[in-house]
A tleap script that builds the chain and sets N, CA, C and O, in Angstrom:
source leaprc.protein.ff14SB
mol = sequence {
  NMET LYS LYS ILE LEU ALA THR LEU ALA CYS
  ALA LEU VAL ALA SER VAL ALA PHE ALA GLY
  GLU TYR PRO ASP ILE SER ILE SER GLU LEU
  GLU ALA ALA ILE LYS LYS GLY ASP VAL ILE
  VAL LEU ASP VAL ASN GLY THR LYS THR TYR
  GLU LYS GLY HIE ILE PRO GLY ALA ILE ASP
  PHE ARG ALA ASN LYS ASP LYS ILE THR SER
  LEU LEU GLY ASP ASP LYS ASP LYS LEU VAL
  VAL ALA TYR CYS GLY GLY PRO THR CYS SER
  ALA TYR LYS ALA GLY ALA THR ALA ALA GLU
  GLU ALA GLY PHE LYS ASN ILE LYS HIE LEU
  SER ALA GLY LEU SER GLY TRP LEU GLN ALA
  GLY LYS ASP THR GLU LYS PRO ASP LYS LYS
  CSER
}
set mol.1.N position { 130.507 212.837 54.793 }
set mol.1.CA position { 131.166 212.998 53.508 }
set mol.1.C position { 132.684 213.119 53.679 }
set mol.1.O position { 133.453 212.568 52.892 }
set mol.2.N position { 133.101 213.851 54.723 }
set mol.2.CA position { 134.528 214.011 54.967 }
set mol.2.C position { 135.183 212.665 55.282 }
set mol.2.O position { 136.312 212.406 54.868 }
set mol.3.N position { 134.462 211.807 56.021 }
set mol.3.CA position { 135.012 210.494 56.360 }
set mol.3.C position { 135.186 209.636 55.108 }
set mol.3.O position { 136.170 208.908 54.974 }
set mol.4.N position { 134.232 209.728 54.207 }
set mol.4.CA position { 134.318 208.956 52.957 }
set mol.4.C position { 135.506 209.428 52.124 }
set mol.4.O position { 136.267 208.615 51.601 }
set mol.5.N position { 135.660 210.750 52.004 }
set mol.5.CA position { 136.790 211.289 51.244 }
set mol.5.C position { 138.120 210.924 51.899 }
set mol.5.O position { 139.086 210.604 51.207 }
set mol.6.N position { 138.172 210.971 53.211 }
set mol.6.CA position { 139.400 210.605 53.928 }
set mol.6.C position { 139.724 209.136 53.709 }
set mol.6.O position { 140.884 208.778 53.505 }
set mol.7.N position { 138.710 208.288 53.749 }
set mol.7.CA position { 138.908 206.860 53.526 }
set mol.7.C position { 139.414 206.605 52.101 }
set mol.7.O position { 140.341 205.822 51.897 }
set mol.8.N position { 138.804 207.264 51.132 }
set mol.8.CA position { 139.232 207.118 49.747 }
set mol.8.C position { 140.669 207.613 49.556 }
set mol.8.O position { 141.453 206.994 48.837 }
set mol.9.N position { 141.003 208.714 50.194 }
set mol.9.CA position { 142.359 209.250 50.099 }
set mol.9.C position { 143.368 208.265 50.688 }
set mol.9.O position { 144.436 208.051 50.116 }
set mol.10.N position { 143.033 207.669 51.822 }
set mol.10.CA position { 143.917 206.675 52.450 }
set mol.10.C position { 144.082 205.449 51.554 }
set mol.10.O position { 145.178 204.906 51.417 }
set mol.11.N position { 142.986 205.029 50.954 }
set mol.11.CA position { 143.047 203.865 50.062 }
set mol.11.C position { 143.931 204.166 48.857 }
set mol.11.O position { 144.705 203.313 48.423 }
set mol.12.N position { 143.818 205.363 48.324 }
set mol.12.CA position { 144.633 205.757 47.181 }
set mol.12.C position { 146.111 205.788 47.557 }
set mol.12.O position { 146.952 205.283 46.814 }
set mol.13.N position { 146.426 206.372 48.693 }
set mol.13.CA position { 147.812 206.429 49.159 }
set mol.13.C position { 148.354 205.019 49.375 }
set mol.13.O position { 149.490 204.727 48.999 }
set mol.14.N position { 147.561 204.153 49.970 }
set mol.14.CA position { 147.994 202.771 50.216 }
set mol.14.C position { 148.238 202.037 48.908 }
set mol.14.O position { 149.213 201.294 48.793 }
set mol.15.N position { 147.375 202.229 47.927 }
set mol.15.CA position { 147.557 201.533 46.654 }
set mol.15.C position { 148.795 202.045 45.925 }
set mol.15.O position { 149.485 201.264 45.268 }
set mol.16.N position { 149.087 203.334 46.026 }
set mol.16.CA position { 150.285 203.889 45.410 }
set mol.16.C position { 151.531 203.367 46.121 }
set mol.16.O position { 152.542 203.070 45.485 }
set mol.17.N position { 151.445 203.260 47.443 }
set mol.17.CA position { 152.589 202.780 48.222 }
set mol.17.C position { 152.944 201.344 47.860 }
set mol.17.O position { 154.121 200.982 47.872 }
set mol.18.N position { 151.948 200.519 47.539 }
set mol.18.CA position { 152.208 199.126 47.208 }
set mol.18.C position { 152.412 198.896 45.721 }
set mol.18.O position { 152.815 197.802 45.323 }
set mol.19.N position { 152.147 199.891 44.894 }
set mol.19.CA position { 152.375 199.738 43.455 }
set mol.19.C position { 153.867 199.564 43.214 }
set mol.19.O position { 154.684 200.209 43.871 }
set mol.20.N position { 154.214 198.719 42.301 }
set mol.20.CA position { 155.611 198.514 41.990 }
set mol.20.C position { 156.293 197.510 42.896 }
set mol.20.O position { 157.480 197.237 42.718 }
set mol.21.N position { 155.588 196.957 43.854 }
set mol.21.CA position { 156.169 195.911 44.691 }
set mol.21.C position { 156.026 194.596 43.948 }
set mol.21.O position { 155.049 194.367 43.236 }
set mol.22.N position { 157.008 193.748 44.126 }
set mol.22.CA position { 157.027 192.491 43.396 }
set mol.22.C position { 157.097 191.332 44.383 }
set mol.22.O position { 157.760 191.445 45.415 }
set mol.23.N position { 156.429 190.223 44.088 }
set mol.23.CA position { 156.455 189.081 45.009 }
set mol.23.C position { 157.858 188.508 45.140 }
set mol.23.O position { 158.668 188.575 44.215 }
set mol.24.N position { 158.119 187.954 46.289 }
set mol.24.CA position { 159.421 187.375 46.579 }
set mol.24.C position { 159.527 185.972 45.997 }
set mol.24.O position { 158.526 185.276 45.830 }
set mol.25.N position { 160.745 185.575 45.695 }
set mol.25.CA position { 161.037 184.210 45.282 }
set mol.25.C position { 162.138 183.699 46.210 }
set mol.25.O position { 163.052 184.441 46.567 }
set mol.26.N position { 162.045 182.462 46.586 }
set mol.26.CA position { 163.056 181.888 47.473 }
set mol.26.C position { 164.298 181.492 46.673 }
set mol.26.O position { 164.259 181.369 45.449 }
set mol.27.N position { 165.382 181.299 47.390 }
set mol.27.CA position { 166.616 180.859 46.751 }
set mol.27.C position { 166.416 179.505 46.074 }
set mol.27.O position { 166.875 179.300 44.950 }
set mol.28.N position { 165.739 178.587 46.745 }
set mol.28.CA position { 165.535 177.256 46.149 }
set mol.28.C position { 164.634 177.324 44.912 }
set mol.28.O position { 164.868 176.605 43.940 }
set mol.29.N position { 163.616 178.173 44.939 }
set mol.29.CA position { 162.755 178.330 43.754 }
set mol.29.C position { 163.539 178.923 42.591 }
set mol.29.O position { 163.387 178.489 41.450 }
set mol.30.N position { 164.380 179.916 42.882 }
set mol.30.CA position { 165.187 180.521 41.822 }
set mol.30.C position { 166.189 179.517 41.273 }
set mol.30.O position { 166.378 179.419 40.061 }
set mol.31.N position { 166.817 178.786 42.149 }
set mol.31.CA position { 167.790 177.784 41.715 }
set mol.31.C position { 167.135 176.749 40.794 }
set mol.31.O position { 167.726 176.356 39.788 }
set mol.32.N position { 165.940 176.314 41.125 }
set mol.32.CA position { 165.213 175.351 40.287 }
set mol.32.C position { 164.876 175.954 38.931 }
set mol.32.O position { 164.998 175.281 37.908 }
set mol.33.N position { 164.455 177.212 38.913 }
set mol.33.CA position { 164.129 177.883 37.653 }
set mol.33.C position { 165.374 178.048 36.782 }
set mol.33.O position { 165.305 177.919 35.560 }
set mol.34.N position { 166.511 178.334 37.416 }
set mol.34.CA position { 167.768 178.460 36.661 }
set mol.34.C position { 168.134 177.119 36.040 }
set mol.34.O position { 168.520 177.061 34.872 }
set mol.35.N position { 168.015 176.043 36.810 }
set mol.35.CA position { 168.351 174.711 36.298 }
set mol.35.C position { 167.474 174.333 35.104 }
set mol.35.O position { 167.935 173.673 34.172 }
set mol.36.N position { 166.206 174.755 35.138 }
set mol.36.CA position { 165.283 174.465 34.038 }
set mol.36.C position { 165.472 175.416 32.860 }
set mol.36.O position { 165.005 175.136 31.756 }
set mol.37.N position { 166.147 176.526 33.083 }
set mol.37.CA position { 166.296 177.538 32.034 }
set mol.37.C position { 165.043 178.358 31.839 }
set mol.37.O position { 164.818 178.926 30.771 }
set mol.38.N position { 164.217 178.417 32.890 }
set mol.38.CA position { 162.914 179.087 32.806 }
set mol.38.C position { 162.904 180.472 33.427 }
set mol.38.O position { 161.857 180.916 33.899 }
set mol.39.N position { 164.030 181.170 33.443 }
set mol.39.CA position { 164.069 182.451 34.140 }
set mol.39.C position { 165.105 183.379 33.510 }
set mol.39.O position { 166.120 182.943 32.967 }
set mol.40.N position { 164.814 184.648 33.604 }
set mol.40.CA position { 165.774 185.691 33.264 }
set mol.40.C position { 166.124 186.350 34.592 }
set mol.40.O position { 165.238 186.819 35.307 }
set mol.41.N position { 167.401 186.385 34.923 }
set mol.41.CA position { 167.838 186.933 36.208 }
set mol.41.C position { 168.556 188.255 35.962 }
set mol.41.O position { 169.474 188.339 35.146 }
set mol.42.N position { 168.120 189.290 36.685 }
set mol.42.CA position { 168.721 190.615 36.559 }
set mol.42.C position { 169.478 190.967 37.832 }
set mol.42.O position { 168.885 191.065 38.907 }
set mol.43.N position { 170.780 191.154 37.709 }
set mol.43.CA position { 171.619 191.591 38.821 }
set mol.43.C position { 171.664 193.115 38.774 }
set mol.43.O position { 172.136 193.693 37.795 }
set mol.44.N position { 171.180 193.760 39.820 }
set mol.44.CA position { 171.098 195.213 39.840 }
set mol.44.C position { 172.107 195.797 40.843 }
set mol.44.O position { 171.914 196.904 41.345 }
set mol.45.N position { 173.161 195.063 41.126 }
set mol.45.CA position { 174.160 195.492 42.101 }
set mol.45.C position { 175.178 196.484 41.558 }
set mol.45.O position { 175.863 197.152 42.332 }
set mol.46.N position { 175.284 196.584 40.271 }
set mol.46.CA position { 176.319 197.426 39.674 }
set mol.46.C position { 177.400 196.544 39.065 }
set mol.46.O position { 177.606 195.408 39.492 }
set mol.47.N position { 178.073 197.074 38.080 }
set mol.47.CA position { 179.020 196.291 37.301 }
set mol.47.C position { 180.203 195.791 38.120 }
set mol.47.O position { 180.627 194.651 37.934 }
set mol.48.N position { 180.747 196.603 39.017 }
set mol.48.CA position { 181.899 196.156 39.814 }
set mol.48.C position { 181.536 194.941 40.664 }
set mol.48.O position { 182.307 193.985 40.744 }
set mol.49.N position { 180.374 194.976 41.295 }
set mol.49.CA position { 179.930 193.838 42.100 }
set mol.49.C position { 179.632 192.645 41.208 }
set mol.49.O position { 179.985 191.514 41.541 }
set mol.50.N position { 178.985 192.891 40.081 }
set mol.50.CA position { 178.669 191.826 39.120 }
set mol.50.C position { 179.942 191.089 38.702 }
set mol.50.O position { 179.958 189.860 38.625 }
set mol.51.N position { 180.991 191.835 38.436 }
set mol.51.CA position { 182.242 191.234 37.978 }
set mol.51.C position { 182.932 190.416 39.071 }
set mol.51.O position { 183.703 189.507 38.763 }
set mol.52.N position { 182.667 190.724 40.335 }
set mol.52.CA position { 183.246 189.952 41.441 }
set mol.52.C position { 182.553 188.606 41.604 }
set mol.52.O position { 183.140 187.663 42.133 }
set mol.53.N position { 181.318 188.517 41.154 }
set mol.53.CA position { 180.555 187.276 41.231 }
set mol.53.C position { 179.076 187.572 41.294 }
set mol.53.O position { 178.638 188.464 42.020 }
set mol.54.N position { 178.305 186.817 40.527 }
set mol.54.CA position { 176.857 187.015 40.447 }
set mol.54.C position { 176.168 185.652 40.359 }
set mol.54.O position { 176.810 184.626 40.137 }
set mol.55.N position { 174.873 185.669 40.534 }
set mol.55.CA position { 174.086 184.446 40.405 }
set mol.55.C position { 174.247 183.932 38.971 }
set mol.55.O position { 174.140 184.709 38.022 }
set mol.56.N position { 174.501 182.640 38.808 }
set mol.56.CA position { 174.738 182.090 37.473 }
set mol.56.C position { 173.643 182.470 36.461 }
set mol.56.O position { 172.446 182.328 36.708 }
set mol.57.N position { 174.119 182.958 35.318 }
set mol.57.CA position { 173.213 183.329 34.238 }
set mol.57.C position { 172.638 184.728 34.335 }
set mol.57.O position { 171.926 185.167 33.433 }
set mol.58.N position { 172.936 185.436 35.418 }
set mol.58.CA position { 172.365 186.771 35.603 }
set mol.58.C position { 172.913 187.755 34.574 }
set mol.58.O position { 174.049 187.638 34.115 }
set mol.59.N position { 172.084 188.713 34.233 }
set mol.59.CA position { 172.447 189.806 33.331 }
set mol.59.C position { 172.846 190.996 34.200 }
set mol.59.O position { 172.167 191.314 35.176 }
set mol.60.N position { 173.946 191.648 33.842 }
set mol.60.CA position { 174.377 192.869 34.528 }
set mol.60.C position { 173.441 193.997 34.080 }
set mol.60.O position { 173.622 194.575 33.008 }
set mol.61.N position { 172.453 194.298 34.901 }
set mol.61.CA position { 171.442 195.292 34.535 }
set mol.61.C position { 172.059 196.658 34.282 }
set mol.61.O position { 171.733 197.309 33.289 }
set mol.62.N position { 172.936 197.095 35.156 }
set mol.62.CA position { 173.520 198.439 35.026 }
set mol.62.C position { 174.296 198.595 33.719 }
set mol.62.O position { 174.190 199.628 33.059 }
set mol.63.N position { 175.066 197.590 33.343 }
set mol.63.CA position { 175.867 197.670 32.118 }
set mol.63.C position { 175.018 197.541 30.860 }
set mol.63.O position { 175.437 197.956 29.779 }
set mol.64.N position { 173.832 196.971 30.998 }
set mol.64.CA position { 172.976 196.704 29.836 }
set mol.64.C position { 171.651 197.452 29.878 }
set mol.64.O position { 170.715 197.106 29.157 }
set mol.65.N position { 171.572 198.459 30.706 }
set mol.65.CA position { 170.322 199.187 30.920 }
set mol.65.C position { 169.684 199.678 29.614 }
set mol.65.O position { 168.465 199.612 29.449 }
set mol.66.N position { 170.507 200.164 28.700 }
set mol.66.CA position { 169.983 200.731 27.452 }
set mol.66.C position { 169.446 199.686 26.488 }
set mol.66.O position { 168.623 200.004 25.630 }
set mol.67.N position { 169.900 198.442 26.615 }
set mol.67.CA position { 169.439 197.395 25.700 }
set mol.67.C position { 168.711 196.270 26.425 }
set mol.67.O position { 168.597 195.159 25.909 }
set mol.68.N position { 168.217 196.569 27.629 }
set mol.68.CA position { 167.608 195.526 28.459 }
set mol.68.C position { 166.371 194.921 27.790 }
set mol.68.O position { 166.127 193.722 27.921 }
set mol.69.N position { 165.601 195.725 27.087 }
set mol.69.CA position { 164.392 195.207 26.442 }
set mol.69.C position { 164.741 194.110 25.446 }
set mol.69.O position { 164.064 193.083 25.401 }
set mol.70.N position { 165.781 194.307 24.650 }
set mol.70.CA position { 166.153 193.273 23.682 }
set mol.70.C position { 166.770 192.059 24.373 }
set mol.70.O position { 166.601 190.937 23.898 }
set mol.71.N position { 167.475 192.256 25.472 }
set mol.71.CA position { 168.074 191.133 26.200 }
set mol.71.C position { 167.018 190.260 26.888 }
set mol.71.O position { 167.230 189.063 27.082 }
set mol.72.N position { 165.899 190.853 27.252 }
set mol.72.CA position { 164.850 190.095 27.934 }
set mol.72.C position { 164.127 189.138 26.993 }
set mol.72.O position { 163.599 188.119 27.439 }
set mol.73.N position { 164.096 189.444 25.719 }
set mol.73.CA position { 163.441 188.556 24.763 }
set mol.73.C position { 161.972 188.868 24.551 }
set mol.73.O position { 161.460 189.890 25.009 }
set mol.74.N position { 161.311 187.973 23.852 }
set mol.74.CA position { 159.927 188.204 23.428 }
set mol.74.C position { 158.877 187.486 24.263 }
set mol.74.O position { 157.694 187.814 24.170 }
set mol.75.N position { 159.280 186.518 25.076 }
set mol.75.CA position { 158.321 185.739 25.874 }
set mol.75.C position { 157.934 186.526 27.123 }
set mol.75.O position { 158.581 186.412 28.164 }
set mol.76.N position { 156.888 187.313 27.012 }
set mol.76.CA position { 156.466 188.227 28.076 }
set mol.76.C position { 155.928 187.498 29.312 }
set mol.76.O position { 155.741 188.118 30.359 }
set mol.77.N position { 155.679 186.190 29.199 }
set mol.77.CA position { 155.210 185.406 30.348 }
set mol.77.C position { 156.364 184.743 31.106 }
set mol.77.O position { 156.154 184.147 32.163 }
set mol.78.N position { 157.561 184.848 30.573 }
set mol.78.CA position { 158.723 184.218 31.208 }
set mol.78.C position { 159.004 184.893 32.552 }
set mol.78.O position { 158.825 186.101 32.706 }
set mol.79.N position { 159.441 184.098 33.506 }
set mol.79.CA position { 159.777 184.606 34.831 }
set mol.79.C position { 161.011 185.498 34.746 }
set mol.79.O position { 162.021 185.125 34.150 }
set mol.80.N position { 160.916 186.670 35.345 }
set mol.80.CA position { 162.037 187.594 35.467 }
set mol.80.C position { 162.260 187.810 36.961 }
set mol.80.O position { 161.327 188.141 37.692 }
set mol.81.N position { 163.493 187.621 37.408 }
set mol.81.CA position { 163.826 187.825 38.820 }
set mol.81.C position { 164.910 188.885 38.911 }
set mol.81.O position { 165.960 188.778 38.277 }
set mol.82.N position { 164.643 189.900 39.701 }
set mol.82.CA position { 165.617 190.961 39.943 }
set mol.82.C position { 166.125 190.842 41.376 }
set mol.82.O position { 165.372 190.510 42.292 }
set mol.83.N position { 167.410 191.117 41.550 }
set mol.83.CA position { 167.987 191.080 42.896 }
set mol.83.C position { 169.081 192.127 43.018 }
set mol.83.O position { 169.618 192.616 42.024 }
set mol.84.N position { 169.392 192.455 44.258 }
set mol.84.CA position { 170.521 193.338 44.525 }
set mol.84.C position { 171.312 192.745 45.692 }
set mol.84.O position { 171.497 191.529 45.745 }
set mol.85.N position { 171.779 193.568 46.620 }
set mol.85.CA position { 172.695 193.092 47.640 }
set mol.85.C position { 172.103 192.201 48.713 }
set mol.85.O position { 172.718 191.211 49.109 }
set mol.86.N position { 170.927 192.540 49.181 }
set mol.86.CA position { 170.334 191.774 50.271 }
set mol.86.C position { 168.983 192.320 50.665 }
set mol.86.O position { 168.412 193.147 49.953 }
set mol.87.N position { 168.464 191.868 51.792 }
set mol.87.CA position { 167.100 192.201 52.206 }
set mol.87.C position { 166.805 193.691 52.361 }
set mol.87.O position { 165.655 194.100 52.201 }
set mol.88.N position { 167.801 194.507 52.666 }
set mol.88.CA position { 167.540 195.936 52.870 }
set mol.88.C position { 167.779 196.761 51.612 }
set mol.88.O position { 167.564 197.973 51.620 }
set mol.89.N position { 168.215 196.132 50.550 }
set mol.89.CA position { 168.527 196.832 49.302 }
set mol.89.C position { 167.268 196.968 48.445 }
set mol.89.O position { 166.519 196.006 48.270 }
set mol.90.N position { 167.044 198.158 47.917 }
set mol.90.CA position { 165.869 198.356 47.059 }
set mol.90.C position { 166.246 198.640 45.608 }
set mol.90.O position { 165.379 198.965 44.797 }
set mol.91.N position { 167.519 198.522 45.277 }
set mol.91.CA position { 167.964 198.788 43.903 }
set mol.91.C position { 167.331 197.833 42.892 }
set mol.91.O position { 167.218 198.156 41.709 }
set mol.92.N position { 166.915 196.649 43.368 }
set mol.92.CA position { 166.296 195.660 42.472 }
set mol.92.C position { 165.117 196.255 41.718 }
set mol.92.O position { 164.804 195.818 40.610 }
set mol.93.N position { 164.459 197.250 42.309 }
set mol.93.CA position { 163.253 197.826 41.707 }
set mol.93.C position { 163.526 198.401 40.321 }
set mol.93.O position { 162.636 198.399 39.470 }
set mol.94.N position { 164.743 198.895 40.080 }
set mol.94.CA position { 165.067 199.441 38.760 }
set mol.94.C position { 164.967 198.346 37.695 }
set mol.94.O position { 164.405 198.571 36.623 }
set mol.95.N position { 165.509 197.173 37.987 }
set mol.95.CA position { 165.433 196.063 37.048 }
set mol.95.C position { 164.024 195.528 36.892 }
set mol.95.O position { 163.571 195.258 35.780 }
set mol.96.N position { 163.332 195.377 38.015 }
set mol.96.CA position { 161.961 194.870 37.978 }
set mol.96.C position { 161.048 195.827 37.209 }
set mol.96.O position { 160.204 195.396 36.423 }
set mol.97.N position { 161.224 197.105 37.440 }
set mol.97.CA position { 160.411 198.105 36.750 }
set mol.97.C position { 160.707 198.111 35.256 }
set mol.97.O position { 159.792 198.237 34.443 }
set mol.98.N position { 161.974 197.978 34.890 }
set mol.98.CA position { 162.339 197.922 33.461 }
set mol.98.C position { 161.678 196.721 32.786 }
set mol.98.O position { 161.190 196.827 31.661 }
set mol.99.N position { 161.664 195.585 33.474 }
set mol.99.CA position { 161.006 194.394 32.916 }
set mol.99.C position { 159.504 194.630 32.781 }
set mol.99.O position { 158.896 194.259 31.777 }
set mol.100.N position { 158.921 195.241 33.784 }
set mol.100.CA position { 157.488 195.535 33.733 }
set mol.100.C position { 157.174 196.493 32.583 }
set mol.100.O position { 156.201 196.291 31.857 }
set mol.101.N position { 157.985 197.521 32.417 }
set mol.101.CA position { 157.783 198.484 31.334 }
set mol.101.C position { 157.977 197.836 29.960 }
set mol.101.O position { 157.425 198.303 28.964 }
set mol.102.N position { 158.766 196.759 29.914 }
set mol.102.CA position { 158.973 196.027 28.657 }
set mol.102.C position { 157.835 195.045 28.386 }
set mol.102.O position { 157.838 194.351 27.369 }
set mol.103.N position { 156.868 194.987 29.293 }
set mol.103.CA position { 155.685 194.158 29.072 }
set mol.103.C position { 155.694 192.814 29.773 }
set mol.103.O position { 154.788 192.007 29.563 }
set mol.104.N position { 156.699 192.552 30.603 }
set mol.104.CA position { 156.748 191.272 31.311 }
set mol.104.C position { 155.757 191.283 32.469 }
set mol.104.O position { 155.551 192.300 33.132 }
set mol.105.N position { 155.143 190.107 32.694 }
set mol.105.CA position { 154.063 190.013 33.673 }
set mol.105.C position { 154.435 189.197 34.905 }
set mol.105.O position { 153.829 189.364 35.963 }
set mol.106.N position { 155.422 188.319 34.782 }
set mol.106.CA position { 155.792 187.408 35.861 }
set mol.106.C position { 157.144 187.842 36.431 }
set mol.106.O position { 158.181 187.255 36.119 }
set mol.107.N position { 157.114 188.874 37.265 }
set mol.107.CA position { 158.341 189.470 37.799 }
set mol.107.C position { 158.396 189.222 39.301 }
set mol.107.O position { 157.426 189.462 40.020 }
set mol.108.N position { 159.532 188.744 39.757 }
set mol.108.CA position { 159.705 188.477 41.181 }
set mol.108.C position { 161.002 189.097 41.686 }
set mol.108.O position { 161.862 189.520 40.913 }
set mol.109.N position { 161.110 189.133 42.995 }
set mol.109.CA position { 162.250 189.742 43.674 }
set mol.109.C position { 162.910 188.699 44.562 }
set mol.109.O position { 162.243 188.067 45.381 }
set mol.110.N position { 164.199 188.517 44.409 }
set mol.110.CA position { 164.953 187.672 45.329 }
set mol.110.C position { 165.393 188.586 46.464 }
set mol.110.O position { 166.465 189.187 46.404 }
set mol.111.N position { 164.566 188.688 47.493 }
set mol.111.CA position { 164.870 189.630 48.580 }
set mol.111.C position { 166.120 189.231 49.348 }
set mol.111.O position { 166.774 190.088 49.943 }
set mol.112.N position { 166.463 187.957 49.348 }
set mol.112.CA position { 167.691 187.519 50.013 }
set mol.112.C position { 168.911 188.143 49.344 }
set mol.112.O position { 169.945 188.338 49.984 }
set mol.113.N position { 168.788 188.451 48.070 }
set mol.113.CA position { 169.855 189.092 47.330 }
set mol.113.C position { 171.101 188.234 47.212 }
set mol.113.O position { 171.103 187.044 47.527 }
set mol.114.N position { 172.149 188.875 46.752 }
set mol.114.CA position { 173.413 188.166 46.573 }
set mol.114.C position { 173.966 187.684 47.912 }
set mol.114.O position { 174.537 186.596 47.989 }
set mol.115.N position { 173.804 188.477 48.960 }
set mol.115.CA position { 174.320 188.062 50.273 }
set mol.115.C position { 173.624 186.794 50.757 }
set mol.115.O position { 174.279 185.907 51.304 }
set mol.116.N position { 172.325 186.695 50.567 }
set mol.116.CA position { 171.586 185.493 50.961 }
set mol.116.C position { 171.978 184.290 50.120 }
set mol.116.O position { 172.084 183.174 50.630 }
set mol.117.N position { 172.191 184.516 48.839 }
set mol.117.CA position { 172.630 183.456 47.926 }
set mol.117.C position { 173.954 182.871 48.417 }
set mol.117.O position { 174.124 181.654 48.478 }
set mol.118.N position { 174.885 183.756 48.766 }
set mol.118.CA position { 176.194 183.314 49.247 }
set mol.118.C position { 176.088 182.628 50.611 }
set mol.118.O position { 176.743 181.613 50.848 }
set mol.119.N position { 175.270 183.178 51.502 }
set mol.119.CA position { 175.081 182.576 52.829 }
set mol.119.C position { 174.473 181.178 52.721 }
set mol.119.O position { 174.712 180.323 53.573 }
set mol.120.N position { 173.693 180.955 51.678 }
set mol.120.CA position { 173.093 179.634 51.453 }
set mol.120.C position { 174.096 178.661 50.831 }
set mol.120.O position { 173.763 177.505 50.572 }
set mol.121.N position { 175.316 179.126 50.594 }
set mol.121.CA position { 176.352 178.259 50.041 }
set mol.121.C position { 176.238 178.030 48.550 }
set mol.121.O position { 176.799 177.069 48.024 }
set mol.122.N position { 175.525 178.891 47.869 }
set mol.122.CA position { 175.339 178.735 46.420 }
set mol.122.C position { 176.525 179.333 45.662 }
set mol.122.O position { 177.146 180.298 46.108 }
set mol.123.N position { 176.818 178.745 44.523 }
set mol.123.CA position { 177.921 179.210 43.694 }
set mol.123.C position { 177.538 180.471 42.936 }
set mol.123.O position { 176.370 180.716 42.634 }
set mol.124.N position { 178.562 181.258 42.641 }
set mol.124.CA position { 178.393 182.411 41.766 }
set mol.124.C position { 179.285 182.181 40.560 }
set mol.124.O position { 180.105 181.262 40.532 }
set mol.125.N position { 179.106 183.037 39.565 }
set mol.125.CA position { 179.980 182.991 38.405 }
set mol.125.C position { 180.497 184.386 38.140 }
set mol.125.O position { 179.932 185.378 38.600 }
set mol.126.N position { 181.586 184.443 37.387 }
set mol.126.CA position { 182.177 185.716 36.986 }
set mol.126.C position { 182.109 185.799 35.475 }
set mol.126.O position { 182.129 184.775 34.792 }
set mol.127.N position { 182.029 187.016 34.948 }
set mol.127.CA position { 181.972 187.143 33.486 }
set mol.127.C position { 183.284 186.694 32.855 }
set mol.127.O position { 184.356 186.810 33.448 }
set mol.128.N position { 183.166 186.182 31.647 }
set mol.128.CA position { 184.364 185.799 30.893 }
set mol.128.C position { 185.115 187.055 30.506 }
set mol.128.O position { 184.538 188.000 29.967 }
set mol.129.N position { 186.385 187.057 30.783 }
set mol.129.CA position { 187.235 188.194 30.384 }
set mol.129.C position { 187.932 187.825 29.086 }
set mol.129.O position { 188.660 186.836 29.016 }
set mol.130.N position { 187.701 188.627 28.068 }
set mol.130.CA position { 188.339 188.369 26.774 }
set mol.130.C position { 189.537 189.287 26.633 }
set mol.130.O position { 189.428 190.497 26.831 }
set mol.131.N position { 190.670 188.717 26.293 }
set mol.131.CA position { 191.909 189.507 26.173 }
set mol.131.C position { 191.978 190.233 24.862 }
set mol.131.O position { 192.949 190.941 24.599 }
savepdb mol mol.pdb
quit
């Protein structure tokens, strides 16, 4: 009986540890989705980094955290991709979790992050500054 309870406890801990993890998307897959207009991209790096350059079309998650649900739209099946600085950064989870809490089902993580995007030679954009 103790072995069964121990096994169940381990299974529960393992399932909790993997909860909230999101599948990875490659740079080329994300780039294709952006070109098609089939994705919502969340930059979770912070506003200062966002303003220096972000993946084209990305939403500044930190600056829009309070209104993120309305910015995501109504199509709950639409692909949402969250990213942060790079492979060791876990800040993306805040954006991915917000999308999940808003009812989105197709959420992925660009684990390469902004650093991988830049290393791949991809362009970034900066927000329009209005005077």
